[in-house]
C-alpha positions as CSV (number, residue, x, y, z in Angstrom):
1,M,34.9,16.8,34.0
2,K,34.0,14.3,31.2
3,T,32.7,11.0,32.0
4,K,34.1,8.4,29.7
5,L,31.5,5.7,28.3
6,N,32.3,2.1,28.9
7,P,33.3,0.6,25.3
8,L,30.4,-2.0,25.6
9,R,28.0,0.6,26.5
10,K,29.1,2.5,23.4
11,L,28.4,-0.5,21.3
12,L,24.9,-1.0,22.7
13,L,24.1,2.8,22.1
14,L,25.4,2.6,18.6
15,A,23.1,-0.5,17.9
16,V,20.1,1.4,19.3
17,G,20.8,4.5,17.1
18,V,21.0,2.3,14.0
19,L,17.6,0.8,14.7
20,A,16.0,4.2,15.3
21,L,17.6,5.4,12.1
22,A,16.1,2.4,10.1
23,A,12.7,3.3,11.5
24,L,12.7,6.9,10.3
25,P,10.3,7.6,7.4
26,V,11.9,8.1,4.0
27,A,11.5,11.4,2.2
28,H,8.9,11.3,-0.5
29,A,8.0,13.2,-3.7
30,V,4.6,15.0,-4.1
31,P,1.8,12.6,-3.5
32,T,0.5,10.9,-6.8
33,A,-2.2,8.6,-5.7
34,V,-5.4,8.5,-7.8
35,L,-8.9,7.1,-7.2
36,R,-11.4,6.4,-10.1
37,I,-14.9,5.1,-9.9
38,S,-17.1,4.2,-12.8
39,D,-20.5,2.4,-13.4
40,G,-19.6,1.6,-17.0
41,L,-22.7,3.6,-18.3
42,G,-20.8,6.8,-18.8
43,H,-20.7,8.0,-15.1
44,T,-17.0,8.2,-14.1
45,V,-15.4,10.2,-11.2
46,T,-11.5,10.4,-11.2
47,V,-10.1,12.2,-7.9
48,A,-6.2,12.8,-7.5
49,D,-4.6,13.1,-4.0
50,Q,-4.9,16.8,-2.9
51,G,-6.7,17.5,-6.1
52,S,-10.2,18.8,-7.0
53,G,-12.9,16.6,-5.4
54,D,-10.6,15.0,-2.9
55,Q,-12.3,15.2,0.5
56,S,-9.2,14.2,2.5
57,N,-6.9,16.8,3.8
58,S,-4.1,14.2,4.3
59,E,-1.3,13.7,1.8
60,G,-1.3,10.1,0.9
61,A,-5.1,9.7,1.2
62,V,-7.8,10.1,-1.5
63,T,-11.5,10.3,-0.6
64,F,-14.6,10.6,-2.6
65,N,-18.1,10.7,-1.1
66,G,-21.0,11.1,-3.5
67,Y,-23.2,9.1,-6.1
68,I,-22.2,7.3,-9.3
69,G,-25.1,6.6,-11.7
70,N,-27.5,4.1,-9.9
71,F,-25.2,3.8,-7.0
72,F,-26.8,6.7,-5.0
73,L,-24.0,6.2,-2.2
74,N,-20.4,5.8,-2.5
75,V,-17.8,6.6,0.1
76,S,-14.3,5.5,-0.9
77,T,-10.9,6.1,0.5
78,G,-7.5,5.0,-0.9
79,I,-4.5,5.3,1.2
80,S,-0.8,5.1,0.1
81,K,2.6,6.9,0.6
82,P,3.7,8.9,2.5
83,L,0.8,8.1,4.8
84,L,1.2,4.3,4.6
85,G,4.3,2.7,3.2
86,S,7.1,4.2,1.3
87,Q,8.6,4.2,-2.3
88,T,10.6,1.0,-1.5
89,W,7.9,-0.6,0.6
90,P,4.5,-0.1,-1.2
91,L,1.3,-0.5,0.9
92,L,-2.0,0.5,-0.8
93,D,-5.2,0.4,1.2
94,L,-8.8,0.9,-0.2
95,S,-11.9,0.9,1.7
96,S,-15.4,1.6,0.2
97,V,-19.2,1.6,1.1
98,N,-21.7,1.4,-1.9
99,V,-25.4,1.3,-2.0
100,S,-27.3,0.8,-5.3
101,G,-30.8,1.6,-6.3
102,A,-33.5,-0.7,-7.7
103,T,-31.9,-1.6,-11.0
104,G,-28.5,-2.4,-9.5
105,G,-25.6,-2.3,-11.7
106,T,-21.7,-2.8,-11.7
107,L,-19.3,-0.4,-10.2
108,T,-15.6,-0.4,-10.9
109,I,-13.3,1.2,-8.4
110,L,-9.5,1.8,-9.2
111,F,-7.0,2.9,-6.8
112,S,-3.4,3.5,-8.0
113,D,-0.1,5.2,-7.1
114,N,3.4,5.2,-8.9
115,N,7.0,6.0,-8.5
116,F,7.8,2.9,-6.5
117,G,11.3,1.5,-6.2
118,A,12.7,-1.8,-7.0
119,S,11.1,-4.8,-5.1
120,A,11.6,-8.5,-5.1
121,G,9.7,-11.1,-3.4
122,G,6.0,-11.8,-2.5
123,V,3.1,-9.6,-3.4
124,M,0.2,-10.0,-1.0
125,A,-3.4,-8.9,-1.6
126,S,-6.0,-9.3,1.1
127,I,-9.7,-8.3,1.3
128,G,-12.7,-8.6,3.7
129,G,-16.1,-7.2,3.7
130,T,-19.8,-7.9,3.2
131,S,-21.9,-7.8,0.0
132,Y,-25.6,-8.3,-1.2
133,G,-24.1,-8.9,-4.6
134,T,-20.8,-10.0,-5.7
135,V,-17.2,-8.5,-5.5
136,S,-14.0,-9.2,-7.5
137,Y,-10.6,-8.0,-6.5
138,S,-7.5,-7.8,-8.8
139,T,-4.2,-6.1,-8.5
140,Y,-1.8,-4.9,-11.1
141,Y,1.7,-3.3,-11.7
142,D,2.9,-1.4,-14.7
143,A,6.6,-1.2,-15.7
144,S,5.9,2.1,-17.5
145,N,5.0,3.8,-14.2
146,S,1.5,4.9,-15.4
147,L,-1.3,5.6,-13.1
148,L,-4.4,3.5,-13.2
149,A,-2.7,1.1,-15.7
150,T,-3.9,-2.5,-15.7
151,S,-1.1,-4.0,-18.0
152,S,0.3,-6.8,-15.8
153,L,-1.9,-8.9,-13.5
154,M,-0.4,-9.8,-10.2
155,T,-3.3,-11.3,-8.2
156,S,-7.0,-12.1,-8.7
157,Q,-10.0,-13.0,-6.4
158,G,-13.6,-13.4,-6.9
159,L,-16.5,-13.8,-7.0
160,L,-17.0,-12.9,-3.5
161,G,-20.3,-12.5,-1.7
162,G,-22.1,-12.5,1.7
163,V,-19.6,-12.0,4.4
164,F,-16.2,-12.6,2.8
165,S,-12.5,-12.6,3.2
166,G,-9.6,-13.7,1.1
167,S,-6.1,-13.2,0.2
168,A,-3.8,-13.9,-2.8
169,Y,0.0,-14.2,-3.2
170,S,2.3,-13.8,-6.1
171,E,6.0,-14.1,-6.5
172,L,7.3,-11.1,-8.5
173,A,10.3,-9.0,-9.2
174,L,9.4,-5.3,-9.9
175,T,11.8,-3.0,-11.4
176,D,11.6,0.7,-10.6
177,P,10.0,3.0,-11.3
178,Y,6.6,1.2,-11.5
179,S,3.0,1.8,-10.6
180,L,0.5,-0.3,-8.7
181,T,-3.3,-0.5,-9.0
182,Q,-6.1,-2.2,-7.1
183,K,-9.2,-2.9,-9.0
184,L,-12.7,-3.7,-7.3
185,M,-15.8,-4.7,-9.4
186,I,-19.0,-4.7,-7.5
187,T,-22.2,-6.1,-9.0
188,H,-25.7,-5.7,-7.7
189,S,-28.9,-7.2,-9.2
190,G,-31.2,-4.6,-7.4
191,I,-31.2,-2.6,-4.2
192,G,-28.2,-3.6,-2.3
193,A,-25.0,-2.7,-0.3
194,T,-21.4,-3.6,-0.4
195,S,-18.6,-2.6,1.9
196,F,-15.0,-3.7,2.0
197,N,-11.5,-3.1,2.9
198,A,-8.8,-4.3,0.5
199,E,-5.0,-4.0,0.9
200,L,-2.0,-4.6,-1.4
201,K,1.5,-5.1,0.0
202,V,5.1,-5.3,-1.7
203,P,8.0,-6.1,0.4
204,D,10.7,-3.7,1.2
205,G,13.2,-3.1,-1.7
206,G,16.1,-3.7,0.6
207,S,17.3,-0.3,1.6
208,T,16.7,-0.9,5.5
209,V,18.1,-4.3,5.3
210,A,21.2,-3.0,3.5
211,L,21.7,-0.2,6.2
212,L,21.5,-2.7,9.0
213,G,23.8,-5.0,7.2
214,A,26.4,-2.4,6.8
215,V,26.2,-1.3,10.5
216,L,26.3,-4.8,11.7
217,V,29.4,-5.4,9.8
218,G,31.0,-2.5,11.6
219,L,29.7,-3.7,14.9
220,E,31.3,-6.9,14.4
221,G,34.7,-5.2,13.7
222,F,34.3,-3.2,16.8
223,R,33.3,-6.3,18.8
224,R,36.5,-8.1,17.8
225,K,38.7,-5.2,18.8
226,L,37.0,-5.5,22.2
227,R,37.1,-9.1,22.6
228,G,40.6,-9.3,24.0
229,A,40.0,-6.5,26.6
230,F,36.6,-7.7,27.7
231,K,36.6,-11.2,26.8
232,I,33.5,-11.2,24.7
233,V,32.6,-14.5,23.2
């Protein structure tokens, strides 16, 4: 014998199902994130997600562990989709530990990903860490969807040093497809160490909101039909 569900209970179950659907991850293409580290003196390392030199086994995470010129220790990890964020909700996270020798120098770290969808609203870049030198942090987008491109500046912070933290906000409309790039420049005058974590967030492009909006319209129609029978106000 089948048990009939109370119409109000059906309504509640439908709402729960919609919220669960909205929380499901979106399917992604092959990971494309790239990490590039350079000392400006001819020593450059470029590591692609799941490519040669990537010491992370996770799709969406790129890790390098080694030395670059006079920086005898560099451990850097960049994380993006599908591990963090999505095509319509970009979220890039870059963390790094760097130790230099006696002559110091400047190290530039770029982390980039592409194939992001349309987004409109605020772009937030935040950073925190410690440094015996100075650190600058800038973020870029590129409308041609090129990796590691720094054609359009979004936010800029620096010079940061000691124990530091900061954030920058920019109001932008980004048309798809586009790429995003984080750029960190570390300068040491001699022996020194710098560690940091830098994040870049772009708001959801609206797919989740659109889905919820459509379903809520349907729920409202269902609610009106039930209003007379159950006196819902």
